Phi, psi and omega in degrees: 000131188301317183297317180298313182300319180295316182291320180299320180297321178293320178296316181297322181288339183254022177067033173113339181212156183213132180275135183221158168271097191302317179300315180294323176297319179292330177291319175298319180298313181286336174297315182294315181302312185290330180294318183286317187273332181269324186240352188062029181234139183259108181281338176060031178295315185281351174283321183255348188056042172206156181288141170288171180302317180288322179295321177296320179296313179296319176300317180296313182295328178293312180296319182295319175300319180295324176293319183290336183263003176279158191315296190293333183291336186292346176267355182260119184298335176296332181273336182274319187253114187289339180280351182299132184286099176215158180299319177304310182293327176296318176294319178303313179301313179299311181293321179296317180299316180299314177301311182293316180299321178296314179298317177298323179291319177299324175297315178297319179296318181295318180300318181294331183269346188296325181294339182260004180293130182258162179297136179091352177284152180299129178248122182263176181296322181301318178299313180300320181291323178294319176297322173298322181291324179296337175265017176063032182260357178197142179286167179294318181294321178297324181294314176298321181294319181293325179291326176292323177292321174303317176307306180303307185297325184271353186246300192288307183294323181287326177292325175296317180296310181302321182296312178295325179293321177291322176299317182293319181291329174297321179284344179229084189297332179295320176294319179300319179292329176293320173301313177304311183295317180296314182301316184286338177278318186272315186268079183268354179237165182295326180246127181274144174271171176296322179293320180294321178299328179281344178278353181279064190293313183287325178295321176295323177297321177302312180301317183292320179291328175294319179288337174290315182283329184224068180298125181306318173258101188285351184208149172222176182215150177218153171260139177285137178272322178233165175303142182231128175262123183227114176053043177085357183249134178262120177261121187290164174296146179087003180279144175270119183246126174272133183250110186279085183302316180304316184284324178301322181284347189235021178257143177293346176295334183247335189225144171278128183050063193295334182274354179279143175271107185220086180302335182301341177305328188257008169273086200232176172223153181275128176227109184050238186268359182239164177248131186234140168256194182300321187228018182209143174252126181258107183283155177304137175072017168271344175233104187223053177291344175255023188064203183196173181076198184295334184254039177281179189290125182288343181266012185303308183298319180298314180299320184282355165265317184293309188294312181295327182290316180294316181302313182295318181297312187292313186290326181285347181246337189230153165247140177237116181263113175278157170303144183307321185260021185296138173222126185296332182046068183305143175232148178272128178229092183068232186279353181234168168244154178209171179299124176277336176265117181311135178273072179272113187232163173260117179269133178225145175292132185283134172265160186297330181281351187269000000 
């Protein structure tokens, strides 16, 4: 795995350990994954441990969006009107044009290569979208918009999940060792197969538990289609209802010892309408980091392949030492929450005895 090789190289050059911003490094890893699987393009972020030009543009636009949608900014006309003459809006326009032009260039390259694609060759999401456009099912502008949405969904939320998972594993060395053992048993080759990724049961449970405790999107919303009676109160049709995912994941109404980190909750079997582990029943919609219903996250399956596989590879090869008193102090930034306290850790190559 490229990220592991890069981190090993930095550690060896620094006599065994290297200080990194773990959250930023996870962003680089997921940026490369979405570039390769979604666009067929290698951004090489985790090779250099720095953002490529397009990755930096997307990161800026994402942060800028979060600033504009935060509470106090909604009263500032410079934040609402993108045409307002301000330094922030000028930078936003420059970065937005760069991102869209880069995606359009990738689309042009992909169109030229589609005719030469042979049977059995890797097909990425961009190719499928271009084929859909050729059938007049989506406009060019709509295609770019969808690809930017894919960028966001495959990059930001997964890096948040991985960062919290690594923090939780640092606090729970027994669980960390189980991830290491599973990775070394299942991932016996340099490249993992789809079947091997699906065998990472315990690692997937760690990812699910991390998303339960720290859901990247802490709230979602839905409009009622018909009147709804809830606890004696009638909510009319057309009402906007906010669904507090963070609270749903952390209440004793849904979970036993909800603030405890216990991946075993998700080593489960399906029993009628509920999922049960050895000592707990998980009722439908008590775990909804990807939302739920017909409009749940379309990238859920991809994320649940990507995150456990990345986590297993990294944890089995590297140790990350957090400060003893580290607390992530989550903060809400627009539609997502993320660690408010920077994850500055010491990376070390893992020895078999560790």
